[in-house]
MIPA-934033 format. One line per field, with one value per residue (C-alpha): chain; z, x negated, y; residue number from 1. Coordinates in pm, whole numbers. Layout:
ch = [A, ...]
z = [Z, ...]
x = [X, ...]
y = [Y, ...]
i = [NUM, ...]
This chain:
ch = [A, A, A, A, A, A, A, A, A, A, A, A, A, A, A, A, A, A, A, A, A, A, A, A, A, A, A, A, A, A, A, A, A, A, A, A, A, A, A, A, A, A, A, A, A, A, A, A, A, A, A, A, A, A, A, A, A, A, A, A, A, A, A, A, A, A, A, A, A, A, A, A, A, A, A, A, A, A, A, A, A, A, A, A, A, A, A, A, A, A, A, A, A, A, A, A, A, A, A, A, A, A, A, A, A, A, A, A, A, A, A, A, A, A, A, A, A, A, A, A, A, A, A, A, A, A, A, A, A, A, A, A, A, A, A, A, A, A, A, A, A, A, A, A, A, A, A, A, A, A, A, A, A, A, A, A, A, A, A, A, A, A, A, A, A, A, A, A, A, A, A, A, A, A, A, A, A, A, A, A, A, A, A, A, A, A, A, A, A, A, A, A, A, A, A, A, A, A, A, A, A, A, A, A, A, A, A, A, A, A, A, A, A, A, A, A, A, A, A, A, A, A, A, A, A, A, A, A, A, A, A, A, A, A, A, A, A, A, A, A, A, A, A, A, A, A, A, A, A, A, A, A, A, A, A, A, A, A, A, A, A, A, A, A, A, A, A, A, A, A, A, A, A, A, A, A, A, A, A, A, A, A, A, A, A, A, A, A, A, A, A, A, A, A, A, A, A, A, A, A, A, A, A, A, A, A, A, A, A, A, A, A, A, A, A, A, A, A, A, A, A, A, A, A, A, A, A, A, A, A, A, A, A, A, A, A, A, A, A, A, A, A, A, A, A, A, A, A, A, A, A, A, A, A, A, A, A, A, A, A, A, A, A, A, A, A, A, A, A, A, A, A, A, A, A, A, A, A, A, A, A, A, A, A, A, A, A, A, A, A, A, A, A, A, A, A, A, A, A, A, A, A, A, A, A, A, A, A, A, A, A, A, A, A, A, A, A, A, A, A, A, A, A, A, A, A, A, A, A, A, A, A, A, A, A, A, A, A, A, A, A, A, A, A, A, A, A, A, A, A, A, A, A, A, A, A, A, A, A, A, A, A, A, A, A, A, A, A, A, A, A, A, A, A, A, A, A, A, A, A, A, A, A, A, A, A, A, A, A, A, A, A, A, A, A, A, A, A, A, A, A, A, A, A, A, A, A, A, A, A, A, A, A, A, A, A, A, A, A, A, A, A, A, A, A, A, A, A, A, A, A, A, A, A, A, A, A, A, A, A, A, A, A, A, A, A, A, A, A, A, A, A, A, A, A, A, A, A, A, A, A, A, A, A, A, A, A, A, A, A, A, A, A, A, A, A, A, A, A, A, A, A, A, A, A, A, A, A, A, A, A, A, A, A, A, A, A, A, A, A, A, A, A, A, A, A, A, A, A, A, A, A, A, A, A, A, A, A, A, A, A, A, A, A, A]
z = [-9, -74, 127, -6, 270, 136, 386, 268, 340, 595, 817, 720, 624, 301, 297, -57, 11, -275, -265, -44, 347, 533, 757, 612, 535, 835, 1049, 780, 801, 1158, 1166, 940, 1143, 1436, 1336, 1248, 1548, 1723, 1701, 1316, 1218, 1024, 811, 508, 370, -6, -100, -459, -521, -225, -390, -68, 292, 530, 889, 998, 786, 926, 1293, 1182, 1093, 1437, 1573, 1317, 1460, 1822, 1765, 1551, 1661, 1379, 1268, 1203, 983, 634, 394, 46, -327, -151, -423, -369, -299, -15, 94, 104, 358, 591, 539, 604, 961, 1056, 1019, 777, 1104, 1245, 974, 724, 374, 52, -235, -544, -863, -1075, -1435, -1621, -1409, -1128, -1324, -1445, -1156, -1102, -1240, -1505, -1244, -1007, -1261, -1307, -919, -888, -1157, -988, -681, -840, -1140, -1135, -1337, -1594, -1953, -2116, -2308, -2600, -2856, -3092, -2875, -2493, -2310, -2028, -1688, -1480, -1222, -1550, -1656, -1289, -1270, -1617, -1575, -1225, -1367, -1636, -1410, -1199, -1532, -1609, -1211, -1287, -1586, -1416, -1484, -1174, -1148, -1419, -1624, -1993, -2149, -2511, -2658, -2994, -3155, -3347, -3158, -2887, -2571, -2434, -2576, -2340, -2055, -2090, -2106, -1809, -1633, -1713, -1551, -1198, -1192, -1257, -1551, -1884, -2160, -2494, -2759, -3128, -3449, -3495, -3906, -3907, -3986, -3688, -3803, -3724, -3463, -3274, -3355, -3173, -2874, -2890, -2904, -2599, -2362, -2397, -2211, -2182, -2535, -2501, -2873, -3029, -3380, -3597, -3969, -4042, -3818, -3997, -3764, -3429, -3263, -3560, -3574, -3173, -3232, -3490, -3286, -3008, -3256, -3408, -3029, -2966, -2709, -2515, -2510, -2262, -2211, -2427, -2306, -2576, -2555, -2843, -2900, -2871, -2501, -2268, -1985, -1891, -1794, -1541, -1360, -1084, -1009, -878, -521, -430, -644, -480, -288, -478, -657, -468, -465, -553, -903, -947, -1186, -1326, -1351, -1700, -1771, -2146, -2463, -2817, -3082, -3372, -3673, -3644, -3885, -3932, -3993, -3661, -3453, -3147, -2798, -2659, -2319, -2131, -1838, -1714, -1682, -1995, -2148, -1950, -1960, -2337, -2317, -2073, -2355, -2616, -2389, -2403, -2772, -2842, -2581, -2464, -2232, -2071, -2358, -2623, -2782, -3010, -3277, -3248, -3636, -3561, -3354, -2977, -3000, -3195, -2988, -3181, -3051, -2692, -2642, -2885, -2827, -2560, -2255, -2304, -2286, -1978, -1835, -1915, -1929, -2255, -2472, -2625, -2889, -3077, -3383, -3514, -3807, -3954, -4316, -4424, -4433, -4070, -3972, -4186, -3991, -3641, -3696, -3808, -3453, -3202, -3334, -3245, -3199, -3253, -3507, -3595, -3893, -4210, -4490, -4693, -4462, -4480, -4859, -4833, -4608, -4839, -5129, -4964, -5165, -4813, -4694, -4613, -4473, -4204, -4048, -3995, -3834, -3483, -3579, -3432, -3419, -3653, -3638, -3986, -3920, -4087, -4384, -4485, -4675, -5003, -5041, -5294, -5009, -4729, -4964, -4972, -4632, -4549, -4777, -4672, -4331, -4266, -3907, -3799, -3691, -3856, -3704, -3786, -3539, -3528, -3272, -3257, -3067, -2841, -2790, -2875, -2910, -3014, -3208, -3285, -3507, -3312, -3316, -3516, -3739, -4071, -4380, -4430, -4112, -4137, -4493, -4466, -4088, -3818, -3538, -3264, -3006, -2699, -2359, -2149, -2438, -2589, -2920, -3092, -3455, -3532, -3797, -3800, -3915, -3669, -3395, -3393, -3339, -3634, -3682, -3684, -4052, -4133, -4169, -3950, -3750, -3494, -3122, -2874, -2489, -2257, -1996, -2244, -2373, -2371, -2095, -2382, -2614, -2444, -2437, -2697, -2660, -2535, -2880, -3050, -2801, -3004, -2651, -2649, -2336, -2275, -2248, -2621, -2879, -3196, -3409, -3762, -3877, -4059, -4048, -3909, -3700, -3881, -3786, -3620, -3368, -3624, -3682, -4021, -4163, -4435, -4494, -4324, -4253, -4201, -4505, -4354, -4569, -4428, -4595, -4513, -4156, -4139, -4073, -4325, -4312, -4629, -4478, -4340, -4674, -4869, -4626, -4708, -5099, -5039, -4921, -5248, -5480, -5793, -5644, -5659, -5536, -5423, -5335, -5183, -5205, -5125, -5415, -5356, -5390, -5431, -5187, -4945, -4942, -5018, -5132, -5163, -5453, -5490, -5740, -5803, -6027, -6071, -6077, -6382, -6591, -6350, -6455, -6272, -6176, -6007, -5884, -5747, -5561, -5405, -5278, -5113, -4937, -4820, -4584, -4468, -4430, -4350, -4610, -4625, -4631, -4955, -5253, -5464, -5773, -5874, -6132, -6254, -6325, -6539, -6338, -6023, -6026, -5830, -5600, -5572, -5252, -5380, -5223, -5422, -5567, -5399, -5532, -5916, -5843, -5694, -5958, -6225, -6080, -6065, -6426, -6511, -6271, -6450, -6812, -6685, -6589]
x = [4, -135, -44, -113, -91, 41, 51, 295, 301, 568, 392, 595, 390, 468, 369, 366, 427, 365, 395, 579, 638, 583, 371, 80, 112, 298, -12, -145, 136, 164, -210, -118, 167, -42, -281, -22, 23, 369, 414, 435, 683, 853, 798, 923, 866, 878, 988, 1023, 761, 843, 978, 1073, 1106, 1108, 1170, 812, 872, 1222, 1001, 752, 1045, 1144, 827, 795, 1130, 1050, 752, 986, 1305, 1592, 1578, 1220, 1247, 1320, 1343, 1336, 1370, 1514, 1603, 1966, 1771, 1619, 1919, 2118, 1858, 1902, 2273, 2230, 2102, 2274, 1951, 2198, 2306, 1977, 1761, 1838, 1798, 1819, 1903, 1686, 1849, 1793, 1693, 1458, 1183, 1334, 1283, 909, 741, 1002, 952, 1229, 1345, 1376, 1568, 1856, 1865, 1886, 2203, 2356, 2386, 2453, 2665, 2770, 3098, 2967, 2965, 2629, 2588, 2813, 2882, 3156, 3383, 3256, 3159, 2915, 2881, 2565, 2732, 2776, 2430, 2310, 2509, 2432, 2095, 2053, 2231, 1996, 1690, 1819, 1828, 1473, 1333, 1505, 1291, 972, 968, 796, 570, 355, 497, 464, 839, 905, 1189, 1265, 1598, 1765, 1922, 2204, 2354, 2200, 1855, 1889, 2025, 1746, 1480, 1642, 1596, 1262, 1183, 1347, 1132, 826, 733, 575, 815, 677, 852, 856, 980, 1268, 1233, 916, 872, 885, 519, 464, 658, 448, 117, 223, 344, -13, -157, 67, 9, 393, 537, 907, 1064, 1429, 1567, 1848, 1953, 1643, 1737, 1481, 1664, 1876, 1823, 1775, 1622, 1362, 1269, 1213, 1001, 779, 750, 615, 356, 255, 187, -6, 192, 184, 561, 700, 1067, 1328, 1636, 1900, 2002, 2236, 2530, 2742, 2606, 2858, 2699, 3031, 3227, 2983, 3031, 3174, 2810, 2676, 2798, 2575, 2315, 2315, 2020, 1787, 1477, 1397, 1025, 852, 768, 492, 550, 218, 204, 179, 537, 587, 365, 430, 287, 117, -113, -450, -731, -801, -423, -420, -137, -229, -87, -24, 9, 231, 385, 711, 508, 398, 759, 956, 708, 741, 1118, 1169, 975, 1243, 1478, 1404, 1297, 1659, 1796, 2027, 2274, 2547, 2782, 2562, 2651, 2301, 2407, 2164, 1969, 1596, 1478, 1429, 1119, 968, 815, 1034, 1347, 1237, 1140, 1363, 1654, 1693, 1523, 1614, 2014, 1905, 1783, 2090, 2358, 2428, 2597, 2360, 2600, 2462, 2660, 2709, 2481, 2336, 2539, 2605, 2971, 2956, 2773, 3035, 3323, 3165, 3077, 3455, 3592, 3308, 3186, 2810, 2571, 2216, 2142, 1744, 1644, 1411, 1491, 1572, 1884, 2012, 2004, 2171, 2435, 2508, 2513, 2809, 3141, 3279, 3088, 3212, 3063, 3345, 3253, 2931, 3037, 2950, 2573, 2343, 2008, 1835, 1482, 1332, 1090, 856, 823, 772, 1068, 1067, 1168, 1456, 1574, 1570, 1743, 2000, 2060, 2080, 2364, 2528, 2506, 2448, 2531, 2215, 1890, 1621, 1305, 978, 735, 395, 317, 178, 290, -55, 72, 378, 509, 199, 375, 716, 887, 1087, 1501, 1512, 1224, 1267, 1213, 859, 738, 946, 818, 452, 359, 444, 479, 348, 130, 362, 350, 74, -129, -482, -541, -898, -996, -1360, -1575, -1602, -1936, -2084, -1778, -1830, -1505, -1370, -1280, -964, -774, -1075, -938, -1103, -991, -716, -804, -529, -511, -256, 17, 176, -171, -166, -361, -538, -517, -414, -741, -939, -1325, -1412, -1574, -1230, -1031, -969, -1008, -1389, -1603, -1416, -1083, -985, -720, -928, -595, -790, -537, -673, -523, -583, -446, -282, -299, 49, -68, 135, -73, -76, -177, -422, -446, -517, -846, -610, -486, -194, 144, 436, 756, 1090, 963, 816, 409, 221, -96, -251, -479, -221, -21, -366, -396, -95, -123, -507, -338, -148, -367, -359, -517, -861, -885, -638, -629, -294, -237, 74, 211, 462, 850, 1132, 1363, 1096, 786, 596, 596, 358, 209, -69, -339, -442, -668, -583, -784, -913, -654, -380, -47, 173, 510, 643, 939, 753, 523, 771, 986, 657, 554, 903, 840, 483, 586, 874, 1086, 945, 602, 660, 493, 755, 493, 254, -35, -247, -606, -843, -1109, -1076, -1290, -1618, -1862, -2234, -2190, -1969, -1642, -1375, -1333, -1040, -1048, -1081, -843, -545, -543, -548, -264, -79, -125, -5, 317, 380, 367, 607, 873]
y = [12, 352, 666, 1027, 1312, 1632, 1929, 2201, 2568, 2588, 2317, 2030, 1704, 1513, 1126, 977, 607, 340, -31, -268, -201, -538, -749, -663, -328, -203, -181, 63, 257, 281, 401, 690, 783, 785, 1020, 1298, 1565, 1533, 1917, 1883, 2077, 1818, 1501, 1376, 1010, 984, 635, 677, 394, 185, -175, -323, -289, -587, -598, -525, -218, -129, -164, 126, 325, 285, 402, 651, 801, 771, 1027, 1263, 1406, 1316, 1639, 1683, 1316, 1270, 991, 1104, 926, 623, 371, 192, -118, 19, 209, -127, -251, 12, -17, -372, -350, -7, 268, 440, 600, 712, 862, 1093, 913, 1113, 872, 864, 999, 706, 722, 466, 555, 408, 51, 84, -68, -335, -703, -806, -1051, -761, -538, -792, -842, -482, -448, -737, -535, -202, -264, -613, -543, -352, -537, -557, -792, -910, -1190, -1202, -1385, -1309, -1017, -1082, -833, -834, -1108, -1306, -1293, -1389, -1674, -1834, -1745, -1899, -2237, -2227, -2155, -2466, -2681, -2581, -2658, -2994, -3030, -2959, -2588, -2334, -2070, -2029, -2288, -2221, -2239, -2217, -2009, -2054, -2007, -1740, -1436, -1547, -1493, -1777, -1688, -1359, -1579, -1830, -1516, -1413, -1764, -1822, -1484, -1574, -1890, -1699, -1894, -1748, -1706, -1792, -1673, -1827, -1748, -1983, -1961, -2209, -2568, -2803, -2829, -2480, -2458, -2731, -2611, -2324, -2501, -2670, -2322, -2191, -2528, -2540, -2806, -2719, -2612, -2423, -2470, -2259, -2218, -2318, -2319, -2592, -2820, -3029, -3357, -3253, -3590, -3588, -3205, -3214, -3543, -3365, -3046, -3288, -3465, -3115, -2985, -3303, -3429, -3099, -3057, -3289, -3150, -2980, -2787, -2695, -2329, -2394, -2140, -2475, -2465, -2293, -2179, -2015, -2324, -2409, -2088, -2292, -2441, -2091, -2086, -2358, -2243, -1885, -1730, -1995, -1867, -1574, -1574, -1245, -1196, -883, -650, -667, -1066, -1221, -1285, -1292, -1407, -1348, -1489, -1304, -1396, -1361, -1271, -1653, -1703, -1874, -1747, -1574, -1520, -1175, -1195, -912, -829, -673, -365, -338, -444, -215, 78, 68, 20, 383, 565, 384, 504, 859, 878, 734, 922, 611, 607, 384, 492, 352, -30, -149, -431, -625, -748, -804, -1073, -1116, -1302, -996, -683, -450, -662, -679, -313, -134, -294, -572, -415, -57, -167, -341, -38, 204, -40, -3, -317, -521, -667, -1004, -1068, -1462, -1400, -1072, -1083, -757, -811, -968, -648, -412, -583, -558, -181, -85, -234, -196, 156, 71, 364, 183, -12, -105, -253, -283, -77, -350, -446, -70, -101, -439, -311, 10, -197, -461, -356, -354, -51, 281, 572, 570, 261, 390, 730, 635, 534, 774, 611, 391, 287, 196, -65, -334, -113, 239, 393, 543, 877, 767, 493, 762, 1009, 748, 646, 998, 1061, 736, 779, 1160, 1143, 909, 1001, 781, 704, 542, 396, 230, -41, -377, -726, -618, -253, -110, 163, 379, 656, 741, 1031, 1248, 1221, 1518, 1492, 1575, 1367, 1461, 1337, 1020, 958, 1050, 960, 697, 974, 1114, 926, 827, 990, 820, 676, 771, 676, 721, 723, 572, 503, 130, 107, 354, 367, 701, 938, 1085, 1422, 1542, 1452, 1210, 838, 583, 285, 309, 239, 266, 216, 281, 132, -83, -245, -640, -845, -1005, -1329, -1654, -1865, -1678, -1610, -1280, -1249, -1289, -1060, -711, -493, -375, -323, 29, -80, 22, -231, -222, -241, -317, -28, 291, 614, 988, 1237, 1530, 1900, 1874, 1566, 1323, 974, 904, 527, 485, 135, -171, -347, -663, -862, -905, -910, -739, -885, -748, -711, -1009, -1049, -1321, -1404, -1494, -1759, -1958, -1947, -2041, -2359, -2496, -2446, -2594, -2916, -2995, -3255, -2990, -2702, -2638, -2274, -2032, -1653, -1514, -1149, -897, -711, -386, -461, -225, -433, -594, -361, -641, -1003, -1281, -1378, -1710, -1673, -2053, -2210, -2608, -2929, -3041, -3211, -3086, -2938, -2661, -2713, -2459, -2608, -2914, -2691, -2464, -2768, -2911, -2579, -2576, -2861, -2657, -2327, -2107, -2010, -1610, -1717, -1924, -1728, -1524, -1558, -1802, -1696, -1961, -1865, -2100, -1917, -1684, -1393, -1405, -1194, -1282, -1428, -1678, -1548, -1456, -1118, -1002, -630, -745, -1045, -804, -558, -851, -995, -685, -627, -973, -975, -597, -751, -1030, -787]
i = [1, 2, 3, 4, 5, 6, 7, 8, 9, 10, 11, 12, 13, 14, 15, 16, 17, 18, 19, 20, 21, 22, 23, 24, 25, 26, 27, 28, 29, 30, 31, 32, 33, 34, 35, 36, 37, 38, 39, 40, 41, 42, 43, 44, 45, 46, 47, 48, 49, 50, 51, 52, 53, 54, 55, 56, 57, 58, 59, 60, 61, 62, 63, 64, 65, 66, 67, 68, 69, 70, 71, 72, 73, 74, 75, 76, 77, 78, 79, 80, 81, 82, 83, 84, 85, 86, 87, 88, 89, 90, 91, 92, 93, 94, 95, 96, 97, 98, 99, 100, 101, 102, 103, 104, 105, 106, 107, 108, 109, 110, 111, 112, 113, 114, 115, 116, 117, 118, 119, 120, 121, 122, 123, 124, 125, 126, 127, 128, 129, 130, 131, 132, 133, 134, 135, 136, 137, 138, 139, 140, 141, 142, 143, 144, 145, 146, 147, 148, 149, 150, 151, 152, 153, 154, 155, 156, 157, 158, 159, 160, 161, 162, 163, 164, 165, 166, 167, 168, 169, 170, 171, 172, 173, 174, 175, 176, 177, 178, 179, 180, 181, 182, 183, 184, 185, 186, 187, 188, 189, 190, 191, 192, 193, 194, 195, 196, 197, 198, 199, 200, 201, 202, 203, 204, 205, 206, 207, 208, 209, 210, 211, 212, 213, 214, 215, 216, 217, 218, 219, 220, 221, 222, 223, 224, 225, 226, 227, 228, 229, 230, 231, 232, 233, 234, 235, 236, 237, 238, 239, 240, 241, 242, 243, 244, 245, 246, 247, 248, 249, 250, 251, 252, 253, 254, 255, 256, 257, 258, 259, 260, 261, 262, 263, 264, 265, 266, 267, 268, 269, 270, 271, 272, 273, 274, 275, 276, 277, 278, 279, 280, 281, 282, 283, 284, 285, 286, 287, 288, 289, 290, 291, 292, 293, 294, 295, 296, 297, 298, 299, 300, 301, 302, 303, 304, 305, 306, 307, 308, 309, 310, 311, 312, 313, 314, 315, 316, 317, 318, 319, 320, 321, 322, 323, 324, 325, 326, 327, 328, 329, 330, 331, 332, 333, 334, 335, 336, 337, 338, 339, 340, 341, 342, 343, 344, 345, 346, 347, 348, 349, 350, 351, 352, 353, 354, 355, 356, 357, 358, 359, 360, 361, 362, 363, 364, 365, 366, 367, 368, 369, 370, 371, 372, 373, 374, 375, 376, 377, 378, 379, 380, 381, 382, 383, 384, 385, 386, 387, 388, 389, 390, 391, 392, 393, 394, 395, 396, 397, 398, 399, 400, 401, 402, 403, 404, 405, 406, 407, 408, 409, 410, 411, 412, 413, 414, 415, 416, 417, 418, 419, 420, 421, 422, 423, 424, 425, 426, 427, 428, 429, 430, 431, 432, 433, 434, 435, 436, 437, 438, 439, 440, 441, 442, 443, 444, 445, 446, 447, 448, 449, 450, 451, 452, 453, 454, 455, 456, 457, 458, 459, 460, 461, 462, 463, 464, 465, 466, 467, 468, 469, 470, 471, 472, 473, 474, 475, 476, 477, 478, 479, 480, 481, 482, 483, 484, 485, 486, 487, 488, 489, 490, 491, 492, 493, 494, 495, 496, 497, 498, 499, 500, 501, 502, 503, 504, 505, 506, 507, 508, 509, 510, 511, 512, 513, 514, 515, 516, 517, 518, 519, 520, 521, 522, 523, 524, 525, 526, 527, 528, 529, 530, 531, 532, 533, 534, 535, 536, 537, 538, 539, 540, 541, 542, 543, 544, 545, 546, 547, 548, 549, 550, 551, 552, 553, 554, 555, 556, 557, 558, 559, 560, 561, 562, 563, 564, 565, 566, 567, 568, 569, 570, 571, 572, 573, 574, 575, 576, 577, 578, 579, 580, 581, 582, 583, 584, 585, 586, 587, 588, 589, 590, 591, 592, 593, 594, 595, 596, 597, 598, 599, 600, 601, 602, 603, 604, 605, 606, 607, 608, 609, 610, 611, 612, 613, 614, 615, 616, 617, 618, 619, 620, 621, 622, 623, 624, 625]
């Protein structure tokens, strides 16, 4: 616990308290109180950063109260959880208590487990989660997540267990996520659009022992699919738990009374609690380790940027396994008591129907989805009149696209952001920024983070306006990558994350991207590592050599193109190749284009000349159009 003394000019003294007041810290508080002269005019104890007070702490309040008369002692900025404890023992009648006016800053030192518990106490009947058929209050979420936590405990899940969560967006996904946080387990979030082999490999990389699975497109035969996952994980996955939408936890609410009060162990706000998998420079997925502190602080920034309130409704399109889904949609709604609305699917007709009767205010997506919505025959500007804020994620919108968005959704505020799974957000355009900022920048650095632009060759800081590698650090920076060597960690010896992206800060303080050192392909918001696709193609008997590149697309931003050289005597059957790759890769990773070469351009080092090849490939594709 930290105690900071502040002497006021009128003779009063303020003690700013930070941390728990319990058996281990109570002596420290008593010593600090004992050093205060009894004739001090008045004493104020500031509780704004006190998450818990135990019986030992309450006893110190009595000691403090005996030293200073009631009219000279005041407790300020006391959170509702602490007030509830004072009321429980009747101490609210003997101390002058000023409750803290709650805003998102109330939650930034909580764990996600504590956030849920707080809302259950303070807002039990508030509807904050909706499917197309059922609303869920905080009390419903508490009951359901407690039941799931019990189920997972029986499967051997406990503090520190690695639990995979793999499924399309659903209420059960959210409930299962909360259950893992109740148990102090690490929720490892997996992209469900992948094949069984890909999911299994990630489970192996993350040492996942229990896989919670929902709707997975590639899962046709449930038993066979799960067996393939287990085999690909090299036997690390030993338990499975269905969180498919057909599983209705609500029907089991009668079990809650027997479980009430279980799983009360404290989970520290800055303890590792979530892992997001992102592609690495070698194409092998990397586990980004994050804490509640990272995620809730990042979400608090989003609440302010989006100007969110409890009156908002977020129609969820972006996936929950992605950092965008967590810190722009899910957790900001949880912090503000706004409604997170999860549709059955994200077909444009479904979304238009929901907008017509739900009047959602927030809808974050990639430009391609907004285009598809507008192009749907049932689209009407009236249905989207309630929409007030949309992040255009994944890929930059073109000037023509943004103009169309403005015309079709004139009351909406469009925003652009830059971030990574390792640290998000880094920068965001402001709520009222004009088209020039949205089209040509990725916004201003968010509060309390640092950005540095460096020359990658010399590591010297670049002057303003000069492009270099973007380095970042701050409150939302990851812990590191799971089980990677020090040499493979992206954080340097001064705490800077090396993003691999190039950019510069303009004269107005906005960050502008100018390229990527990484070869990452972003197709409609989905990240694709060329090396992963190359590895799958290389396994085909007919392939001698391959280079995968990203090519521009008006709709997706980028698409995947494979430049291949065949083995002598082999013939290329595109349909057969696609069919085989569909077994090995997620659908979005399968190349949109194949270009067959007699010889790939090579460098003197023996490596493929990527620059020459990409230029030639783009020319060949242009000729085909």
